[in-house]
Structure formats: structure tokens, C-alpha cells
N, C-alpha and C positions, 0 to 999 in steps of 0.2 A: 504494500499499500503506499509506503514511501517513496518507493523509486516512482510508483506511477506518479504520486504527487509532484515530485521533482521533476517529472517529464512533461506532465498536461497541466493546462492553465485551468485553476480551480475556479475562478471569478470571471469565466469567458464572455467575451462582448463580440459576438459575431458580425464580422462588417467585409463587405466585398469592395474592393477599390474598383469600381466600375470602367473609369477610364483606360485603366490598364487590362481590364479583362474583357471587356467587349471585343476590343480587336482580336484578342486570341480567340475568343469565340468564332468569330469571322473565319480565321485562319484556317481552325479545326472544320469548320463546315464546308469551306473551298475545299479543302485536302479530301474530304470525303466525297464531294461532288466529281473529284478528279478521279478518285480511285474507283468510283461508281462506274465510270469511263472505260478505265484501264481493264477492269475485271470481268467485264461483260461476257467474255469467254470462258469464264471459269464460275457460272452461277453465282457471280458476285461474293464469291468466298472471302476473297481478300477485303472487299469492302464490309461486308459482316464481322470479319476479325478485327479490322481497325475501329470499327465502331464499337465493339467491345472493350478496346483497347484504351478508347478514349475515354467511356465510361468507368474503367479501372482507374484511369489516369484523373479524372474528375473526383472519383472517390479519396485519389491521395491528395489530391489538392486542400479537399475540404478536412482530411484529417490532420494535415500539415497547420492548420488553423487552430488547432487545439494543442499544439506543441510548444513549450517555451523555447524559443531558438537559444537561449544562453546555454541550454545543454549541449548545443553544438559546439559552442565557444569553450565549454568546459572539458568536452572530450574529443575536440578536434585531433590532438595527437593520436589518442589511441585509434579513432577511426583512419587517420594515415597509415598505421601500422597493418589495420586489416586490410586496407587496400593492397599494400605492397604485397602482403600474404596471400591474398585472392589472387592477383597479377601472377604470383610465382606459380601457385596451384594451377593454372591453365596449363602449364608444361607439361602437365602429368595427364591432361584430359585429352579425349578423342577429337582427332581433325575434322573438321567441317569445313567443307569449301576452300581447302588448302589452307586453315586458318585454325588456331587454337585460340581463340578468344572467350570460350564458355566454360564454365562450371557446370558440369552435369551432374543431377542429383535425379536420378531415375527420369521422369517424365518432366521433371523441371530443369531450365537453363538459365543460368544466370550470367549476364556479361559485366564481370566487375569493372571493367573499363569505362563503360557508360556511367555507373553509379561514382565512379571514382572521380569525375570530372566536378562533382557537388563535393565529395570529400576535399578535394583539392583546394576548392574555393575556402571551404572553412578551415583548414589548415594554415592558407596563407593569409586569411583574414585575422586569425589568431595572432599568428606570427609577427604580422606588420602591425596590427593595433597594440601588441606588446611592446614593440621595437618602435614606435612613433617618435618618440623623443630622443631616441639615440644619436648620436652625432655622427657615427661611423655610417655614413651612408652606403659606401661601395661594398661595406662587408654585408649589410642587409640583402643589397642587390644578389649579391654572390650566394648567399644563402637561400634566399627565395627562389633562383634559377636551380639550384642544385635540388632543393624539395621538388620542383618541377621536373626537372631533368631525370630523376630515378625512376617515377612511374612512367614516363614518356618512352624511356629507353626500353623498358619492359613492353609496353604496348607496341612499339615499333616493333619489336621481335616476333610478335605474334603471328604475321604481321598487320600492322594497322598504322599506315602512315597518317591519315587523316585525323585520328583520334589522337596520335601523338602530337601532332601539329597544336591542336586543340589546347592540349595541357600545358605546352609552351606559351601559347597566345594569351592564356588567363593571366600569366604573371605580369607582363608589362603594362596593362592598364591599371592593374591593382597597384603596382609599386608607383606608376605615375599620380595616382590618386591620393595616396599616403603623403605625398610629397617630395617624392625622390628626384633630386637633379636631372631632368632630361639629358645631360651629358653623359650619366653613368649607364642609363638605359642606350643611349647611342652606342658606347663603347662594345656592349654584348650584341646590339643587333648588327653593327657593321660588317663583322666576321661572316654573317650570313649571306649579306649582300655580296660580299667580296667572292664567295663560293657561287653564289648564283650568276654573278655577272661574269665570271672566268668563262664561260662558256664560247664567248666572242671576245677575241683580244680588245677591240675598240671599246665594247661596254666596259670592259674592264679598266682600260685607260681612263675612260671619262670618270667612273665610278672613284678611282684613286684621286683623279684630281678633285674632285668633291670631296672625299675625305680630307686631304690636304687642306682645302678650303676650310672646312668646319674644323680642323683642329686650328688652324691659324688663328680663328676667331674666337674658340673656346679658351684658348691660351694656357693651355696646360704647362706642366714643366716639361722642358727639352725632352729629358729622358723618357718621361712618360709618353710623351707624343713618338717618340721614335719606337718605343715598345709597340704602342697600338698600330702604328703604320707598319712595322716588320709582322706582327701577328697577322694583319689584314694580307697583307703579300704573301705570307706563307700559306694562308688558307686559300688564296687563289691558285697557289702551286700545287697544294695537295687534294684540289677538287676533284681531278681525275681518278685519282686513288680512291675517295668517298665514293664517287659515281661508280667505279668499276667492282669494287670490292665490298662495300658495305650496304649498296643498295640491292634489292630484289631484282629479278629480271623485269616484273611487270611492272616495277616502280620506274626503272629506268624507261621503258618503253613508254609510259605515260608522260615521263617528261619530254622525250622526243616528240610524242604526238601533240603534246601544248604547242611546242614551237611549230610543227608542220604537220597537221592531221591528216594531209594528202600523201604524206611519205609512205603511209601503209594503211589504203582506205578501206580495204576488204578486210583488215585483222584489226590490229590496236587503235586506229583512228576511225573506225567504223561508228562507235557510238557517238562521238563529239560530230563526225560529220552528219550523221542521220538526226542529232539533236538540233544542230544549226539550221538544217532543211526543216525540221518541225516548226522549230520557232520561226523562221522566215516565211513559212507557207502560212501562217496564220494570219499575217497581215495586222491590219488594225483593229478588227473585231472578231478575228477567228474564224474557224469555219463551222463552229456551232457545237454545242453538246454533244458528245458520242458521235461526232461527224469528223474527226481527226484520222485520216488514211494512214499516216505514220504509226499512230497508235494502234490501230485496228488490224491493219496489215502486218503489225508486228516489225515494222521496220526498225523502230525504236526500242533499243535493248533496255532491260531494267527501269521501265517506265514507271513501274511503281515505286520506286524507291529514288535512285540516284537522278533520274531525269523526269521527274514528275512536274517541274517547272516547264519542262521542254513540252509536254502535255498541255498545260495550261496555254502555253504560246501558241501552240497549234489550233485547239479549239476555242479560245478564248480572246487570241491576239494579244495585241500591246495592252489593250484594256484590263485583260485578265492579269497581265504580269503587273502594270502599273497597280491593280487591286492588292496583289502581294506586298507591294512596296509600301502602298500607302498603310495598309493595316498594320505592317510591323514598323514603320515609322513611327506611326499614331501612339502604337505602343512604346516605342524607344523614347518619343517626346516625353510623354507623362512619367515614365520611371525616372528619366533625368531630372525633371521637375520636381519630383518628390524626394531624389535623391540629394539634391540641394539643399533640403530643409532638415537633413537628418544629422543629428551631433553625434551620436555613438558611433565609434569608429569601427568596430566590429560589424555592425549593422550595414553601415555604408559601403564597406569594403565586399561584404557579400553580395549586395545588390550590383556593384561593379562588376565581380565575378560572374556572377550567374547572366547578365546582360552580356558580358563578352562572349560566353559560350553561344549564347542564342544568336548573336550577331554576327560572329566569323564562321557558323554554321551555315546561315542563310547568304552571306556574301560568298563564301568559297563555292557552295552549291551551285547558285546562280551563274558566279564566274565560270564554272566548268562547263555548263552545259553550252557557252558559247564559246570556249577554247581559252578563256583567259587564264584558268587554272587547271593543273593536270588533274585529271580524274582519281580522287582521293577515295570516294566512297562515303563521303560526308552527306548525311540525308538534309533534305531542308526541314526546319521545325514547324510541327503541326500539320507538313503536307504529306511529308514521305510515309511511306507504310513502313511499320516496325514498331512490335509491342514493346519493346525495353525502351528504344528512344522516345516513343511518345509518353510512357509513363514517366520518364526523367525529367522530360520538357515540362511536363504541368506539374511535377513536384517541384522545379524550380519556379513556375509561376506561383505555386502556392507558397514556397518561401519569399518571394516578393511581395506577394499581398500580405502575409504575416508581418514581415518586416515593416512595411510602410504603416500599416495599421497599428503596430505598437511603437513607433518612433516619430509619427506626426500628430 
């Protein structure tokens, strides 16, 4: 009884923050409409399954409203240890679709990497709120990145590059929000840009010039500037080794296809090409609900998950995609409005972290449908088919609603 009283709110005042919930309801409804179209040839099984997941996720959203969020502050490090243990445990699980991402317990499958996104947010929120007044900002950045990098590497090994990127992406907005100097964040982002630009010598030279310019205006110590510049040169030089030795074959092909999808139009580039055709053929208003030829003739692969936005583009056109951006933009706007009014550091950092997860998922998913990003398998929040992901997304909305309700 004592534990229950510690976890759950006794004097409960239920309140829905409608400005952030209405756009999410609209996105979930639109996602169900799209899945109704994509699942026409399977007796709408996927549609009905997703409807069940939405109902379960909504139940989890309501349950979260009864929980004292400070319990996650108190036990954030314990949850982090459980996350690492869960990710390690997947190495002994059966392989599904060429990956080991699930803990399988009889008929039940749990994907710890999805739940782990929220756990990492709580962990970083606790760590950064406790160290807010620490003068050694560089040390704070190093510890935070290390805390994100450990689970990210374990997820990358599964392999799941997209989710590993999310783990790292969470860190930097939270560090910025807590007041870390942008210069320190730049130091750790720069090597990644050096690796990415090293594919073409001209882009690498341009980036090195920009790096020197930034270092000049930032005015670090000469020794520090030399070390930073040397590390970035080294990252550019070793990028071929990283590319050839540490990336999986399918990940290398996805990067190549991002640059030129027509390099292998019937193989690795097929998905992106068909996605671009789907979106382009929709025009302004689309072909109409359930009228998408790319969708119904199955030219568009994985249309229920990775390329659900392409279905929206084909059947509802630019208007349909604009609706997705409008709904999510409205949600983002109102969360930011409430965020500026929250004084509790742990609560505000939790909002920043959860918002980052949803935002990066949507941006990367929409970007890969038109070839701006490699196909990483990141689903679109509230739109793509997937039980664990839908439930986790609605849990995050529950956390956001609970946080705002108790801090405004």
C-alpha cells in the first residue's frame, strides 16, 4: 500500500490539456484512415490491429495521469540500469527479420529500445537537473553523451541505426535547454559533420573552412583549437574505415541510395523511387481515399510503416501532407508555450526530451520518403503501423500532459 501511495496520486485532479491533445487525436485518426486504405487486401487486419493499439495506448495515456512523475526522477538511474540489461538480453533472443531487437516471453514480445527512449529522457533529465549549477559544463556534456552513447551502441548492434540516432539526438536539445554553451555542443557535433562531408573532397574542404571560421570567432585557446581541428581532420580520414568496417551492408547501401537512388533502381533504391513517384503523382489534392495506384498495386513497399506518409501524399496530395505538418506543428507550438512557463528543471527537461523524440521521428521519416535522409526504418509518430511504437508515443503524450498539468 505504501508503494502504491508513493507511485500514484492520492488527491487526483484529472485535466486534459486540449491544445496539445486535439492535434494528436487528429494525427491518430488520419493514421487510421491511411491504414484503412493500405490494408484493403488483408481484410483490414492491420487497420483493426492498429485500432487496438490506439485504444491500449489511450489507456496508458490515462494511467500516466494518475502517476507521480517525481517517481521517475527518484528511480531514473535504476531504470537506466534495467534498460542496459534489457538491451544486452536481446543478444540471446531469436532473430526476427535479420535483427535481435525483442525480448520474447512466450507470446509476448517486448522491444526494450522503444521503451528505452523514455528511460533515457528521465535519466538525462535527472542528471542535468542535478548538475544545473555545476561550473564544469564540458564535463557535463561528456557524461551526458556517454550515457546516451552506451545504449545507442547496443541498439546499433541489433542492428537498428534509426533508433540509435534517436538516442543521441535526445541529448543535445536537453543540454542546450539546461544552459550548456553552444560552443561545447558544437565541439561534439563537428566530428559527425566531418565524417559526413568526407564523402566528397570539395564538401570536406568547405566544411573545414567553416570549422576554422567558427573556431576563429569562438576564440578558444590555441592549443584547444588545434586539437579540435586535428580531431576533425582525423575523423574525415578514418571515415572510409568506419564506412567499410563498422556499418552493416544494408546501412552502407542506404547511404549510397540517399545520394543517388537511381544507382540501383530495382534494388536498394526501389523504395525511395517508388515513394517519390507516389508523392509526386498525388499532386495538390491527391487521387482520393483508397484510390492510390502505387499503394494498391503494391509498387510502394512497407507502405504501412516506413512510407505511410507517401500514401498520404498519393491519396491526399500536398493538402494531406500539409495536414500532417499542421497538426504536428500545432502540437509543437503549444508544448513550447507551456514549456516556457515551467520552472521545475526535471519537468522541463522531460518535456524537451520527449518532444525531441517525436520531432526527430517525424522529420527523419518524412525526409526519407523523398530521399533527403537514408531509409533508417524510423516510423512516423501516430501514423505508422506498429504496436510498441504507438503505445510508447501515447505514453509520451501522457507524460507531457501530466507534466504540464502539474507544473502550470
